[in-house]
C-alpha positions in Angstrom: -4.8 -5.1 -25.5 -6.5 -3.6 -22.4 -4.8 -0.4 -21.1 -4.4 0.4 -17.5 -3.1 3.4 -15.6 -1.4 2.6 -12.2 -0.6 5.6 -10.0 2.0 5.2 -7.3 3.7 2.8 -9.8 7.2 3.1 -8.3 6.0 2.4 -4.8 6.0 -0.9 -3.0 2.5 -2.3 -3.9 2.3 -0.2 -7.1 5.4 -1.7 -8.6 4.2 -5.3 -7.9 0.9 -4.4 -9.5 2.8 -3.1 -12.6 4.5 -6.5 -12.7 1.2 -8.4 -12.5 -0.6 -6.5 -15.2 2.4 -6.4 -17.6 2.6 -10.2 -17.2 -1.1 -10.5 -17.9 -0.7 -8.8 -21.2 -2.0 -5.3 -20.4 -0.5 -2.1 -21.7 0.5 -0.4 -18.4 1.1 3.3 -17.9 2.8 3.8 -14.6 2.6 7.2 -13.0 4.5 8.5 -10.0 5.9 11.8 -8.8 8.6 9.9 -6.9 8.1 11.7 -3.7 8.2 8.4 -1.9 8.5 6.0 -4.9 11.7 4.5 -6.2 12.4 4.1 -9.9 14.5 1.0 -9.2 11.3 -0.8 -8.3 10.2 -0.6 -12.0 13.6 -0.4 -13.7 13.2 -3.9 -15.2 9.9 -2.9 -16.9 11.2 0.2 -18.7 12.5 -1.6 -21.8 9.2 -3.4 -22.4 6.9 -2.3 -25.2 3.7 -2.7 -23.1 5.0 -0.5 -20.2 5.6 3.3 -20.1 6.3 5.6 -17.2 5.0 9.2 -16.7 6.7 11.3 -14.0 3.6 13.2 -12.8 1.9 14.4 -9.7 -1.8 13.3 -9.8 -2.9 16.4 -7.8 -2.3 18.2 -11.1 -4.5 17.6 -14.1 -4.0 14.0 -15.4 -3.9 13.3 -19.1 -3.6 9.9 -20.7 -3.9 9.8 -24.5 -6.0 7.2 -26.2 -8.3 4.6 -24.8 -8.1 3.6 -21.1 -9.9 0.6 -19.6 -8.8 0.6 -16.0 -7.2 2.8 -13.4 -5.5 1.7 -10.1 -5.0 4.7 -7.7 -2.1 3.7 -5.5 -0.5 7.2 -5.2 -0.1 8.1 -1.6 2.4 8.2 1.2 1.6 5.0 3.2 4.0 5.0 6.1 3.9 7.1 9.3 7.3 8.6 8.6 6.2 9.8 5.2 2.7 11.1 5.9 3.8 12.9 9.1 6.6 14.6 7.2 4.5 15.6 4.2 0.9 15.9 5.6 -0.4 18.4 3.1 0.7 16.3 0.1 -0.9 13.3 1.8 -4.2 15.0 2.1 -4.0 16.4 -1.5 -3.3 13.1 -3.2 -6.5 11.6 -1.8 -8.6 14.6 -2.4 -7.4 16.6 -5.5 -5.7 13.4 -6.8 -8.8 11.2 -6.6 -10.9 14.0 -8.1 -8.7 14.2 -11.1 -8.6 10.4 -11.6 -12.3 9.9 -11.1 -12.8 12.6 -13.8 -10.4 10.7 -16.0 -12.3 7.5 -15.4 -15.6 9.2 -16.2 -14.2 10.7 -19.4 -12.6 7.4 -20.6 -15.4 5.2 -19.3 -12.7 3.3 -17.4 -13.1 1.2 -14.3 -11.2 2.6 -11.3 -10.0 0.8 -8.2 -8.8 2.9 -5.3 -6.3 1.8 -2.6 -8.0 2.5 0.7 -6.6 1.2 4.0 -7.4 -0.4 7.3 -6.6 2.9 8.8 -10.2 4.1 7.9 -11.2 2.0 11.0 -8.9 4.0 13.2 -8.3 2.6 16.7 -11.2 0.1 16.4 -13.9 -0.6 18.9 -15.0 -3.6 16.9 -12.8 -6.7 16.5 -12.1 -8.1 13.9 -12.9 -5.2 11.5 -15.5 -5.9 8.9 -16.5 -3.5 6.1 -19.7 -2.6 7.9 -17.7 -1.0 10.7 -17.6 2.8 10.4 -14.4 3.3 12.4 -13.1 5.3 15.4 -10.8 8.0 14.0 -9.5 11.2 15.6 -9.8 13.7 12.7 -7.3 16.2 14.2 -4.5 13.9 15.4 -1.2 13.7 13.5 -2.4 10.4 12.0 -5.6 12.1 10.8 -4.0 13.4 7.7 -3.8 9.9 6.4 -6.8 8.3 8.0 -9.2 11.1 6.9 -7.7 11.4 3.5 -8.5 7.8 2.8 -12.0 8.1 4.2 -12.7 11.1 2.0 -11.3 9.3 -0.9 -13.8 6.5 -0.4 -16.7 9.1 -0.1 -15.6 10.8 -3.3 -15.3 7.5 -5.1 -18.8 6.4 -4.1 -20.2 9.8 -5.1 -18.8 9.4 -8.6 -20.2 5.9 -8.7 -23.7 7.0 -7.7 -24.0 10.3 -9.4 -22.0 9.7 -12.6 -22.2 6.0 -12.9 -18.5 5.5 -12.9 -17.4 1.9 -12.4 -15.6 1.9 -9.0 -13.9 -0.6 -6.7 -12.5 0.0 -3.2 -9.8 -2.2 -1.7 -9.2 -1.7 2.1 -5.7 -2.8 2.4 -4.3 -4.2 5.7 -0.6 -4.3 6.6 1.3 -5.7 3.6 4.9 -6.7 3.4 7.5 -8.2 1.1 10.4 -7.3 -1.3 10.8 -3.6 -2.3 9.6 -2.2 1.0 11.9 0.7 2.1 13.9 0.0 5.2 13.6 3.5 6.4 9.9 4.1 6.0 8.9 3.4 9.6 6.6 0.4 9.1 7.0 -2.5 11.5 8.6 -5.2 9.3 11.3 -3.1 7.5 12.0 -1.3 10.8 12.6 -4.5 12.7 14.6 -6.2 9.9 16.7 -3.1 9.4 17.5 -2.8 13.1 18.4 -6.5 13.2 20.7 -6.2 10.2 22.4 -3.2 11.7 22.9 -4.9 15.0 20.6 -2.6 16.8 18.0 -3.5 19.5 14.4 -3.8 18.1 12.2 -0.8 19.1 8.7 -1.7 20.2 6.3 1.2 20.9 4.1 0.8 24.0 4.2 -2.5 25.8 4.0 -4.5 22.5 0.5 -5.8 23.2 -1.0 -4.0 20.2 -1.7 -6.4 17.3 -1.3 -6.4 13.6 -2.1 -8.8 10.8 0.5 -9.1 8.0 -0.3 -10.0 4.4 2.4 -11.0 1.9 2.6 -8.9 -1.2 1.8 -11.8 -3.6 -1.5 -12.4 -1.8 -2.3 -8.7 -1.7 -1.8 -8.3 -5.4 -3.9 -11.4 -6.2 -6.8 -9.9 -4.1 -6.6 -6.5 -5.8 -6.5 -8.2 -9.2 -9.6 -10.2 -8.5 -11.4 -7.2 -7.0 -10.7 -5.0 -10.1 -12.1 -7.7 -12.4 -15.1 -8.5 -10.2 -18.6 -6.9 -10.2 -18.5 -5.8 -6.6 -18.6 -2.1 -6.0 -18.5 -1.9 -2.1 -15.3 -1.8 0.0 -13.5 -5.1 0.4 -10.9 -5.9 3.1 -7.8 -7.4 1.6 -5.5 -8.7 4.3 -4.4 -11.7 6.3 -6.6 -12.4 9.3 -3.8 -14.1 11.2 -3.2 -11.7 14.2 0.0 -11.3 16.2 1.1 -8.9 18.9 4.0 -6.6 18.1 6.1 -8.0 21.0 5.6 -11.6 19.7 6.4 -10.5 16.2 9.6 -8.8 17.3 10.6 -12.1 18.9 9.9 -13.9 15.6 12.2 -11.5 13.8 15.0 -12.0 16.3 14.7 -15.7 15.8 14.5 -15.4 12.0 17.6 -13.2 11.7 19.5 -15.0 14.4 21.0 -11.7 15.5 20.1 -12.0 19.3 19.1 -8.4 19.8 17.1 -7.2 22.7 13.7 -5.5 22.6 13.6 -2.0 23.8 10.3 -0.1 24.6 9.4 3.5 23.7 6.2 5.5 24.3 3.2 4.6 22.1 2.5 7.3 19.4 -0.8 9.2 19.7 -3.8 7.2 18.3 -1.7 4.2 17.3 -4.4 1.5 16.8 -4.3 -1.2 19.5 -5.9 -3.9 17.3 -5.8 -4.7 13.6 -7.4 -7.8 12.1 -9.4 -8.0 9.0 -12.7 -9.9 8.6 -12.2 -11.2 5.1 -15.6 -13.0 4.8 -16.6 -10.7 2.0 -13.4 -11.3 0.1 -13.9 -15.0 0.4 -17.5 -14.8 -0.8 -17.3 -12.3 -3.7 -13.7 -12.9 -4.8 -13.0 -16.5 -3.8 -9.8 -15.0 -2.3 -7.9 -15.7 0.9 -4.2 -15.5 1.7 -2.0 -18.5 0.6 1.4 -17.5 1.9 2.2 -18.1 5.6 3.9 -15.5 7.7 6.9 -17.8 8.1 7.3 -18.3 4.3 6.7 -14.6 3.6 9.1 -13.4 6.2 11.9 -15.7 4.9 11.5 -14.2 1.4 11.4 -10.7 2.8 14.4 -11.1 5.0 16.4 -12.6 2.1 15.5 -9.6 0.0 16.8 -7.1 2.7 19.8 -9.2 3.5 20.9 -9.2 -0.1 20.7 -5.4 -0.6 23.9 -3.8 -1.7 26.4 -2.5 0.9 25.4 0.8 2.3 21.7 0.3 1.5 20.7 -0.2 5.2 21.4 3.5 5.9 20.9 5.4 2.6 19.5 4.6 -0.8 21.3 5.5 -4.0 19.4 7.1 -6.8 20.0 6.3 -10.5 19.2 8.6 -13.4 16.2 7.4 -15.3 15.5 10.7 -17.0 15.8 9.2 -20.5 12.9 6.8 -19.8 10.5 9.4 -18.2 7.7 11.0 -20.0 6.9 14.4 -18.5 
């Protein structure tokens, strides 16, 4: 049985990756410090023999006993609310954290895939964004703690690949959505759906002309899975190239929820990217991958998930005690 370590295991994408690899017959060690993750995302996996959880911060020394075949590094705050609130931790998890995990991969002779992001492109001057584009990032802006952390993470990963011969993979993840997102994390889709369900007007920053491209979680996981098992070592965009303006998307959400809210406009945050659309030519060529789930279908599933959350969930999450399952 192949063994895989998934950091950020209790997060949105990380928990879905745990599901995929458990279902594929891997022995999965999930690791998370729970600073933004939620144990409820992996509660259903805890009784399984081929899943274990370690409550650990990857910026500290990482030890996994026995053999290890693969590592997925998905530990990082990923929403503006999180990384603006905990900027130092955001920088550390993609510097100290990746250093620890690359060292572990070297020691175990394991293949490691890192979760990079479309934010390495910054506010792009090239559209759509291909992997050859170097980006347009303000290193000292509030968003720089996330953007530059991910750019450094890529550099460190390639250094270990070239100097130590570590098998590495880099997934540049574009906006992803689906069940298990947090309603209060500040990202576009949960923010809009949460406002609609609470009967609030939908908040659009700027004039709403900025664009995003949304990839459903099942497609994202499939792309990551294929990349990990591929022979390709360069960065690969994993995202949905179907582009839409934020204003148009807000109108879609209002129509989907049938709530009839208005759109209200607020000032655009500093360095908020005006365009975001992946060029996925490389993913098509080297992975045979492209998204299969339409935005209409994905949004219906996502809305159903949020709509069926327990009462009170829209404003505050409850926390269960999972201490008996946690290895420290």
